[in-house]
Gaussian input, Z-matrix of N, CA and C with variables (Angstrom, degrees):
# hf/3-21g

backbone

0 1
 N
 C     1     B1
 C     2     B2     1     A1
 N     3     B3     2     A2     1     D1
 C     4     B4     3     A3     2     D2
 C     5     B5     4     A4     3     D3
 N     6     B6     5     A5     4     D4
 C     7     B7     6     A6     5     D5
 C     8     B8     7     A7     6     D6
 N     9     B9     8     A8     7     D7
 C    10    B10     9     A9     8     D8
 C    11    B11    10    A10     9     D9
 N    12    B12    11    A11    10    D10
 C    13    B13    12    A12    11    D11
 C    14    B14    13    A13    12    D12
 N    15    B15    14    A14    13    D13
 C    16    B16    15    A15    14    D14
 C    17    B17    16    A16    15    D15
 N    18    B18    17    A17    16    D16
 C    19    B19    18    A18    17    D17
 C    20    B20    19    A19    18    D18
 N    21    B21    20    A20    19    D19
 C    22    B22    21    A21    20    D20
 C    23    B23    22    A22    21    D21
 N    24    B24    23    A23    22    D22
 C    25    B25    24    A24    23    D23
 C    26    B26    25    A25    24    D24
 N    27    B27    26    A26    25    D25
 C    28    B28    27    A27    26    D26
 C    29    B29    28    A28    27    D27
 N    30    B30    29    A29    28    D28
 C    31    B31    30    A30    29    D29
 C    32    B32    31    A31    30    D30
 N    33    B33    32    A32    31    D31
 C    34    B34    33    A33    32    D32
 C    35    B35    34    A34    33    D33
 N    36    B36    35    A35    34    D34
 C    37    B37    36    A36    35    D35
 C    38    B38    37    A37    36    D36
 N    39    B39    38    A38    37    D37
 C    40    B40    39    A39    38    D38
 C    41    B41    40    A40    39    D39
 N    42    B42    41    A41    40    D40
 C    43    B43    42    A42    41    D41
 C    44    B44    43    A43    42    D42
 N    45    B45    44    A44    43    D43
 C    46    B46    45    A45    44    D44
 C    47    B47    46    A46    45    D45
 N    48    B48    47    A47    46    D46
 C    49    B49    48    A48    47    D47
 C    50    B50    49    A49    48    D48
 N    51    B51    50    A50    49    D49
 C    52    B52    51    A51    50    D50
 C    53    B53    52    A52    51    D51
 N    54    B54    53    A53    52    D52
 C    55    B55    54    A54    53    D53
 C    56    B56    55    A55    54    D54
 N    57    B57    56    A56    55    D55
 C    58    B58    57    A57    56    D56
 C    59    B59    58    A58    57    D57
 N    60    B60    59    A59    58    D58
 C    61    B61    60    A60    59    D59
 C    62    B62    61    A61    60    D60
 N    63    B63    62    A62    61    D61
 C    64    B64    63    A63    62    D62
 C    65    B65    64    A64    63    D63
 N    66    B66    65    A65    64    D64
 C    67    B67    66    A66    65    D65
 C    68    B68    67    A67    66    D66
 N    69    B69    68    A68    67    D67
 C    70    B70    69    A69    68    D68
 C    71    B71    70    A70    69    D69
 N    72    B72    71    A71    70    D70
 C    73    B73    72    A72    71    D71
 C    74    B74    73    A73    72    D72
 N    75    B75    74    A74    73    D73
 C    76    B76    75    A75    74    D74
 C    77    B77    76    A76    75    D75
 N    78    B78    77    A77    76    D76
 C    79    B79    78    A78    77    D77
 C    80    B80    79    A79    78    D78
 N    81    B81    80    A80    79    D79
 C    82    B82    81    A81    80    D80
 C    83    B83    82    A82    81    D81
 N    84    B84    83    A83    82    D82
 C    85    B85    84    A84    83    D83
 C    86    B86    85    A85    84    D84
 N    87    B87    86    A86    85    D85
 C    88    B88    87    A87    86    D86
 C    89    B89    88    A88    87    D87
 N    90    B90    89    A89    88    D88
 C    91    B91    90    A90    89    D89
 C    92    B92    91    A91    90    D90
 N    93    B93    92    A92    91    D91
 C    94    B94    93    A93    92    D92
 C    95    B95    94    A94    93    D93
 N    96    B96    95    A95    94    D94
 C    97    B97    96    A96    95    D95
 C    98    B98    97    A97    96    D96
 N    99    B99    98    A98    97    D97
 C   100   B100    99    A99    98    D98
 C   101   B101   100   A100    99    D99
 N   102   B102   101   A101   100   D100
 C   103   B103   102   A102   101   D101
 C   104   B104   103   A103   102   D102
 N   105   B105   104   A104   103   D103
 C   106   B106   105   A105   104   D104
 C   107   B107   106   A106   105   D105
 N   108   B108   107   A107   106   D106
 C   109   B109   108   A108   107   D107
 C   110   B110   109   A109   108   D108
 N   111   B111   110   A110   109   D109
 C   112   B112   111   A111   110   D110
 C   113   B113   112   A112   111   D111
 N   114   B114   113   A113   112   D112
 C   115   B115   114   A114   113   D113
 C   116   B116   115   A115   114   D114
 N   117   B117   116   A116   115   D115
 C   118   B118   117   A117   116   D116
 C   119   B119   118   A118   117   D117
 N   120   B120   119   A119   118   D118
 C   121   B121   120   A120   119   D119
 C   122   B122   121   A121   120   D120
 N   123   B123   122   A122   121   D121
 C   124   B124   123   A123   122   D122
 C   125   B125   124   A124   123   D123
 N   126   B126   125   A125   124   D124
 C   127   B127   126   A126   125   D125
 C   128   B128   127   A127   126   D126
 N   129   B129   128   A128   127   D127
 C   130   B130   129   A129   128   D128
 C   131   B131   130   A130   129   D129
 N   132   B132   131   A131   130   D130
 C   133   B133   132   A132   131   D131
 C   134   B134   133   A133   132   D132
 N   135   B135   134   A134   133   D133
 C   136   B136   135   A135   134   D134
 C   137   B137   136   A136   135   D135
 N   138   B138   137   A137   136   D136
 C   139   B139   138   A138   137   D137
 C   140   B140   139   A139   138   D138
 N   141   B141   140   A140   139   D139
 C   142   B142   141   A141   140   D140
 C   143   B143   142   A142   141   D141
 N   144   B144   143   A143   142   D142
 C   145   B145   144   A144   143   D143
 C   146   B146   145   A145   144   D144
 N   147   B147   146   A146   145   D145
 C   148   B148   147   A147   146   D146
 C   149   B149   148   A148   147   D147
 N   150   B150   149   A149   148   D148
 C   151   B151   150   A150   149   D149
 C   152   B152   151   A151   150   D150
 N   153   B153   152   A152   151   D151
 C   154   B154   153   A153   152   D152
 C   155   B155   154   A154   153   D153
 N   156   B156   155   A155   154   D154
 C   157   B157   156   A156   155   D155
 C   158   B158   157   A157   156   D156
 N   159   B159   158   A158   157   D157
 C   160   B160   159   A159   158   D158
 C   161   B161   160   A160   159   D159
 N   162   B162   161   A161   160   D160
 C   163   B163   162   A162   161   D161
 C   164   B164   163   A163   162   D162
 N   165   B165   164   A164   163   D163
 C   166   B166   165   A165   164   D164
 C   167   B167   166   A166   165   D165
 N   168   B168   167   A167   166   D166
 C   169   B169   168   A168   167   D167
 C   170   B170   169   A169   168   D168
 N   171   B171   170   A170   169   D169
 C   172   B172   171   A171   170   D170
 C   173   B173   172   A172   171   D171
 N   174   B174   173   A173   172   D172
 C   175   B175   174   A174   173   D173
 C   176   B176   175   A175   174   D174
 N   177   B177   176   A176   175   D175
 C   178   B178   177   A177   176   D176
 C   179   B179   178   A178   177   D177
 N   180   B180   179   A179   178   D178
 C   181   B181   180   A180   179   D179
 C   182   B182   181   A181   180   D180
 N   183   B183   182   A182   181   D181
 C   184   B184   183   A183   182   D182
 C   185   B185   184   A184   183   D183
 N   186   B186   185   A185   184   D184
 C   187   B187   186   A186   185   D185
 C   188   B188   187   A187   186   D186
 N   189   B189   188   A188   187   D187
 C   190   B190   189   A189   188   D188
 C   191   B191   190   A190   189   D189
 N   192   B192   191   A191   190   D190
 C   193   B193   192   A192   191   D191
 C   194   B194   193   A193   192   D192
 N   195   B195   194   A194   193   D193
 C   196   B196   195   A195   194   D194
 C   197   B197   196   A196   195   D195
 N   198   B198   197   A197   196   D196
 C   199   B199   198   A198   197   D197
 C   200   B200   199   A199   198   D198
 N   201   B201   200   A200   199   D199
 C   202   B202   201   A201   200   D200
 C   203   B203   202   A202   201   D201
 N   204   B204   203   A203   202   D202
 C   205   B205   204   A204   203   D203
 C   206   B206   205   A205   204   D204
 N   207   B207   206   A206   205   D205
 C   208   B208   207   A207   206   D206
 C   209   B209   208   A208   207   D207
 N   210   B210   209   A209   208   D208
 C   211   B211   210   A210   209   D209
 C   212   B212   211   A211   210   D210
 N   213   B213   212   A212   211   D211
 C   214   B214   213   A213   212   D212
 C   215   B215   214   A214   213   D213
 N   216   B216   215   A215   214   D214
 C   217   B217   216   A216   215   D215
 C   218   B218   217   A217   216   D216
 N   219   B219   218   A218   217   D217
 C   220   B220   219   A219   218   D218
 C   221   B221   220   A220   219   D219
 N   222   B222   221   A221   220   D220
 C   223   B223   222   A222   221   D221
 C   224   B224   223   A223   222   D222
 N   225   B225   224   A224   223   D223
 C   226   B226   225   A225   224   D224
 C   227   B227   226   A226   225   D225
 N   228   B228   227   A227   226   D226
 C   229   B229   228   A228   227   D227
 C   230   B230   229   A229   228   D228
 N   231   B231   230   A230   229   D229
 C   232   B232   231   A231   230   D230
 C   233   B233   232   A232   231   D231
 N   234   B234   233   A233   232   D232
 C   235   B235   234   A234   233   D233
 C   236   B236   235   A235   234   D234
 N   237   B237   236   A236   235   D235
 C   238   B238   237   A237   236   D236
 C   239   B239   238   A238   237   D237
 N   240   B240   239   A239   238   D238
 C   241   B241   240   A240   239   D239
 C   242   B242   241   A241   240   D240

   B1=1.4579
   B2=1.5292
   B3=1.3261
   B4=1.4610
   B5=1.5224
   B6=1.3303
   B7=1.4545
   B8=1.5276
   B9=1.3171
   B10=1.4667
   B11=1.5215
   B12=1.3237
   B13=1.4646
   B14=1.5239
   B15=1.3128
   B16=1.4654
   B17=1.5307
   B18=1.3283
   B19=1.4689
   B20=1.5177
   B21=1.3386
   B22=1.4626
   B23=1.5243
   B24=1.3168
   B25=1.4690
   B26=1.5230
   B27=1.3329
   B28=1.4662
   B29=1.5259
   B30=1.3190
   B31=1.4682
   B32=1.5210
   B33=1.3256
   B34=1.4695
   B35=1.5242
   B36=1.3237
   B37=1.4621
   B38=1.5216
   B39=1.3263
   B40=1.4602
   B41=1.5268
   B42=1.3141
   B43=1.4695
   B44=1.5165
   B45=1.3278
   B46=1.4659
   B47=1.5257
   B48=1.3236
   B49=1.4627
   B50=1.5310
   B51=1.3382
   B52=1.4625
   B53=1.5212
   B54=1.3259
   B55=1.4595
   B56=1.5322
   B57=1.3205
   B58=1.4642
   B59=1.5248
   B60=1.3164
   B61=1.4641
   B62=1.5269
   B63=1.3191
   B64=1.4674
   B65=1.5240
   B66=1.3133
   B67=1.4690
   B68=1.5222
   B69=1.3273
   B70=1.4576
   B71=1.5265
   B72=1.3073
   B73=1.4649
   B74=1.5262
   B75=1.3091
   B76=1.4679
   B77=1.5267
   B78=1.3234
   B79=1.4690
   B80=1.5200
   B81=1.3321
   B82=1.4606
   B83=1.5245
   B84=1.3196
   B85=1.4613
   B86=1.5197
   B87=1.3033
   B88=1.4692
   B89=1.5204
   B90=1.3156
   B91=1.4593
   B92=1.5238
   B93=1.3334
   B94=1.4648
   B95=1.5256
   B96=1.3411
   B97=1.4607
   B98=1.5181
   B99=1.3311
   B100=1.4670
   B101=1.5312
   B102=1.3364
   B103=1.4687
   B104=1.5182
   B105=1.3370
   B106=1.4564
   B107=1.5294
   B108=1.3146
   B109=1.4715
   B110=1.5258
   B111=1.3236
   B112=1.4614
   B113=1.5297
   B114=1.3241
   B115=1.4745
   B116=1.5232
   B117=1.3238
   B118=1.4677
   B119=1.5203
   B120=1.3252
   B121=1.4578
   B122=1.5277
   B123=1.3290
   B124=1.4621
   B125=1.5293
   B126=1.3252
   B127=1.4644
   B128=1.5267
   B129=1.3175
   B130=1.4708
   B131=1.5238
   B132=1.3254
   B133=1.4578
   B134=1.5296
   B135=1.3236
   B136=1.4592
   B137=1.5317
   B138=1.3349
   B139=1.4603
   B140=1.5272
   B141=1.3252
   B142=1.4667
   B143=1.5247
   B144=1.3179
   B145=1.4588
   B146=1.5338
   B147=1.3124
   B148=1.4616
   B149=1.5269
   B150=1.3358
   B151=1.4631
   B152=1.5228
   B153=1.3268
   B154=1.4536
   B155=1.5147
   B156=1.3372
   B157=1.4590
   B158=1.5169
   B159=1.3199
   B160=1.4633
   B161=1.5117
   B162=1.3226
   B163=1.4597
   B164=1.5228
   B165=1.3194
   B166=1.4625
   B167=1.5315
   B168=1.3204
   B169=1.4630
   B170=1.5258
   B171=1.3360
   B172=1.4673
   B173=1.5227
   B174=1.3238
   B175=1.4596
   B176=1.5183
   B177=1.3306
   B178=1.4590
   B179=1.5244
   B180=1.3136
   B181=1.4661
   B182=1.5237
   B183=1.3347
   B184=1.4668
   B185=1.5253
   B186=1.3308
   B187=1.4641
   B188=1.5220
   B189=1.3129
   B190=1.4592
   B191=1.5225
   B192=1.3374
   B193=1.4612
   B194=1.5312
   B195=1.2987
   B196=1.4664
   B197=1.5265
   B198=1.3194
   B199=1.4556
   B200=1.5176
   B201=1.3349
   B202=1.4671
   B203=1.5259
   B204=1.3243
   B205=1.4667
   B206=1.5186
   B207=1.3172
   B208=1.4697
   B209=1.5304
   B210=1.3271
   B211=1.4625
   B212=1.5223
   B213=1.3255
   B214=1.4646
   B215=1.5242
   B216=1.3230
   B217=1.4612
   B218=1.5264
   B219=1.3229
   B220=1.4689
   B221=1.5211
   B222=1.3293
   B223=1.4683
   B224=1.5269
   B225=1.3259
   B226=1.4658
   B227=1.5322
   B228=1.3336
   B229=1.4599
   B230=1.5312
   B231=1.3328
   B232=1.4571
   B233=1.5156
   B234=1.3215
   B235=1.4711
   B236=1.5176
   B237=1.3302
   B238=1.4488
   B239=1.5121
   B240=1.3111
   B241=1.4663
   B242=1.4976
   A1=109.38
   A2=116.15
   A3=118.81
   A4=109.79
   A5=115.72
   A6=120.17
   A7=111.37
   A8=115.01
   A9=121.47
   A10=110.76
   A11=117.08
   A12=120.22
   A13=111.37
   A14=116.79
   A15=119.86
   A16=110.96
   A17=117.30
   A18=120.38
   A19=110.70
   A20=116.87
   A21=120.62
   A22=110.09
   A23=117.86
   A24=120.52
   A25=111.24
   A26=116.70
   A27=120.91
   A28=110.51
   A29=117.38
   A30=121.17
   A31=110.72
   A32=116.93
   A33=120.63
   A34=110.12
   A35=117.20
   A36=120.35
   A37=111.07
   A38=116.23
   A39=120.79
   A40=111.37
   A41=116.84
   A42=121.11
   A43=112.85
   A44=117.61
   A45=120.64
   A46=112.31
   A47=115.60
   A48=121.81
   A49=112.00
   A50=114.48
   A51=120.86
   A52=107.93
   A53=118.16
   A54=120.41
   A55=110.75
   A56=116.21
   A57=121.56
   A58=111.03
   A59=117.47
   A60=121.82
   A61=112.01
   A62=117.77
   A63=121.79
   A64=112.75
   A65=116.92
   A66=120.75
   A67=108.86
   A68=115.75
   A69=123.07
   A70=108.68
   A71=116.64
   A72=119.62
   A73=111.30
   A74=116.87
   A75=120.68
   A76=113.30
   A77=117.62
   A78=120.59
   A79=110.73
   A80=115.42
   A81=121.70
   A82=107.92
   A83=115.76
   A84=119.87
   A85=112.34
   A86=118.09
   A87=120.71
   A88=111.75
   A89=116.71
   A90=120.97
   A91=113.97
   A92=117.39
   A93=120.59
   A94=113.59
   A95=116.93
   A96=120.58
   A97=112.85
   A98=116.87
   A99=123.96
   A100=113.20
   A101=115.98
   A102=120.43
   A103=109.10
   A104=115.80
   A105=119.35
   A106=109.38
   A107=117.27
   A108=120.41
   A109=112.07
   A110=117.89
   A111=120.32
   A112=110.79
   A113=117.04
   A114=120.83
   A115=110.51
   A116=116.06
   A117=120.44
   A118=111.53
   A119=117.07
   A120=120.52
   A121=110.53
   A122=117.05
   A123=120.61
   A124=111.18
   A125=116.87
   A126=121.19
   A127=109.91
   A128=116.48
   A129=121.24
   A130=111.30
   A131=117.06
   A132=120.92
   A133=111.29
   A134=116.19
   A135=120.35
   A136=110.66
   A137=116.67
   A138=120.50
   A139=111.17
   A140=117.01
   A141=120.11
   A142=110.36
   A143=115.76
   A144=120.80
   A145=111.37
   A146=116.86
   A147=121.34
   A148=111.72
   A149=117.13
   A150=120.51
   A151=113.22
   A152=117.85
   A153=120.83
   A154=114.01
   A155=115.91
   A156=121.36
   A157=109.58
   A158=115.70
   A159=122.12
   A160=107.49
   A161=116.20
   A162=121.81
   A163=106.65
   A164=116.99
   A165=121.09
   A166=110.09
   A167=116.09
   A168=120.56
   A169=110.82
   A170=116.51
   A171=120.30
   A172=111.30
   A173=116.78
   A174=119.95
   A175=110.43
   A176=117.39
   A177=120.18
   A178=110.60
   A179=116.79
   A180=120.63
   A181=111.86
   A182=116.97
   A183=121.43
   A184=112.65
   A185=117.73
   A186=121.66
   A187=108.94
   A188=116.14
   A189=121.51
   A190=113.68
   A191=116.48
   A192=120.39
   A193=110.45
   A194=115.25
   A195=120.44
   A196=109.09
   A197=117.23
   A198=121.68
   A199=112.80
   A200=117.00
   A201=120.57
   A202=110.12
   A203=116.66
   A204=120.73
   A205=110.39
   A206=117.46
   A207=121.40
   A208=109.92
   A209=117.78
   A210=121.49
   A211=110.67
   A212=117.28
   A213=121.46
   A214=110.67
   A215=116.65
   A216=120.44
   A217=111.41
   A218=117.10
   A219=120.24
   A220=110.21
   A221=116.81
   A222=121.02
   A223=110.60
   A224=116.80
   A225=119.98
   A226=111.76
   A227=116.05
   A228=120.57
   A229=111.78
   A230=116.41
   A231=120.79
   A232=114.07
   A233=117.04
   A234=121.15
   A235=108.46
   A236=116.87
   A237=120.29
   A238=109.66
   A239=114.63
   A240=119.22
   A241=111.91
   D1=130.92
   D2=-179.35
   D3=-84.05
   D4=153.21
   D5=-177.08
   D6=-82.19
   D7=174.36
   D8=-176.75
   D9=-58.34
   D10=-44.36
   D11=-178.52
   D12=-57.31
   D13=-49.26
   D14=-178.06
   D15=-66.28
   D16=-40.83
   D17=178.40
   D18=-60.55
   D19=-44.57
   D20=-179.31
   D21=-64.82
   D22=-43.98
   D23=179.26
   D24=-59.21
   D25=-44.46
   D26=179.67
   D27=-64.41
   D28=-44.15
   D29=179.89
   D30=-63.10
   D31=-45.87
   D32=-179.81
   D33=-61.32
   D34=-46.82
   D35=179.90
   D36=-59.47
   D37=-44.69
   D38=-178.99
   D39=-66.72
   D40=-49.19
   D41=-175.41
   D42=-69.16
   D43=-33.69
   D44=-179.00
   D45=-97.69
   D46=2.20
   D47=177.28
   D48=53.85
   D49=51.90
   D50=175.61
   D51=-125.25
   D52=153.04
   D53=178.39
   D54=-61.76
   D55=139.80
   D56=-179.62
   D57=-55.22
   D58=-34.68
   D59=-179.32
   D60=-62.17
   D61=-22.73
   D62=-179.65
   D63=-87.55
   D64=-6.31
   D65=-177.59
   D66=-100.96
   D67=102.62
   D68=178.05
   D69=-115.08
   D70=166.84
   D71=177.97
   D72=-59.40
   D73=-31.42
   D74=-178.98
   D75=-84.37
   D76=-4.87
   D77=-178.54
   D78=-64.07
   D79=127.60
   D80=177.36
   D81=-91.80
   D82=135.46
   D83=-174.78
   D84=-59.57
   D85=-52.58
   D86=-176.19
   D87=-73.64
   D88=-52.88
   D89=-171.58
   D90=-74.31
   D91=-42.61
   D92=-173.99
   D93=-95.66
   D94=-32.17
   D95=-174.28
   D96=-109.84
   D97=3.23
   D98=176.28
   D99=55.34
   D100=37.92
   D101=178.99
   D102=-88.08
   D103=124.33
   D104=175.54
   D105=-87.39
   D106=-177.39
   D107=-175.23
   D108=-63.64
   D109=-35.87
   D110=178.09
   D111=-68.54
   D112=-41.26
   D113=175.85
   D114=-57.69
   D115=-44.29
   D116=-178.22
   D117=-66.85
   D118=-38.30
   D119=177.96
   D120=-65.35
   D121=-46.08
   D122=179.02
   D123=-62.66
   D124=-39.76
   D125=177.35
   D126=-63.56
   D127=-44.16
   D128=177.84
   D129=-56.94
   D130=-49.06
   D131=-178.57
   D132=-62.12
   D133=-39.64
   D134=178.81
   D135=-65.84
   D136=-45.30
   D137=179.49
   D138=-63.13
   D139=-38.99
   D140=176.80
   D141=-58.84
   D142=-43.26
   D143=-179.08
   D144=-67.43
   D145=-47.48
   D146=-176.20
   D147=-66.69
   D148=-42.51
   D149=-173.97
   D150=-98.56
   D151=-3.94
   D152=177.74
   D153=64.80
   D154=38.37
   D155=179.81
   D156=-121.44
   D157=166.69
   D158=173.63
   D159=-113.22
   D160=128.40
   D161=178.24
   D162=-115.97
   D163=115.30
   D164=-179.27
   D165=-75.98
   D166=167.81
   D167=176.87
   D168=-58.62
   D169=-44.56
   D170=-179.89
   D171=-63.27
   D172=-40.96
   D173=177.69
   D174=-64.16
   D175=-43.19
   D176=179.34
   D177=-59.80
   D178=-41.32
   D179=-179.98
   D180=-61.30
   D181=-28.66
   D182=-179.01
   D183=-86.10
   D184=-13.69
   D185=-178.74
   D186=-89.89
   D187=87.40
   D188=-173.56
   D189=-93.38
   D190=-23.86
   D191=-178.19
   D192=-125.17
   D193=165.98
   D194=175.54
   D195=-60.32
   D196=-40.05
   D197=178.21
   D198=-61.45
   D199=-36.62
   D200=176.51
   D201=-61.36
   D202=-41.88
   D203=179.74
   D204=-65.83
   D205=-44.15
   D206=179.35
   D207=-60.62
   D208=-45.66
   D209=179.28
   D210=-62.41
   D211=-42.66
   D212=178.53
   D213=-60.62
   D214=-47.85
   D215=-178.20
   D216=-66.15
   D217=-41.65
   D218=177.02
   D219=-60.57
   D220=-44.18
   D221=179.77
   D222=-63.90
   D223=-42.64
   D224=-177.94
   D225=-68.00
   D226=-21.76
   D227=178.87
   D228=-100.17
   D229=4.50
   D230=177.11
   D231=75.95
   D232=21.54
   D233=178.25
   D234=-90.45
   D235=131.30
   D236=176.34
   D237=-104.33
   D238=142.82
   D239=-177.67
   D240=-83.99

């Protein structure tokens, strides 16, 4: 079973149509991965479905990097780093 980080990286690469090698924890959605607001909304909805979490608008606004999303999901699932 792959961990949250790897699952998120694979999902981001697939949904944003970028090579997996370009998706790092430090990758910023807008600046590094060229995700516009619609891309981010669609990614949010997909992540909510896959991980069974709710991400509010305010939370989405704070999730600027892939690492932010991984930390959020780990926290929501009670995983400590």
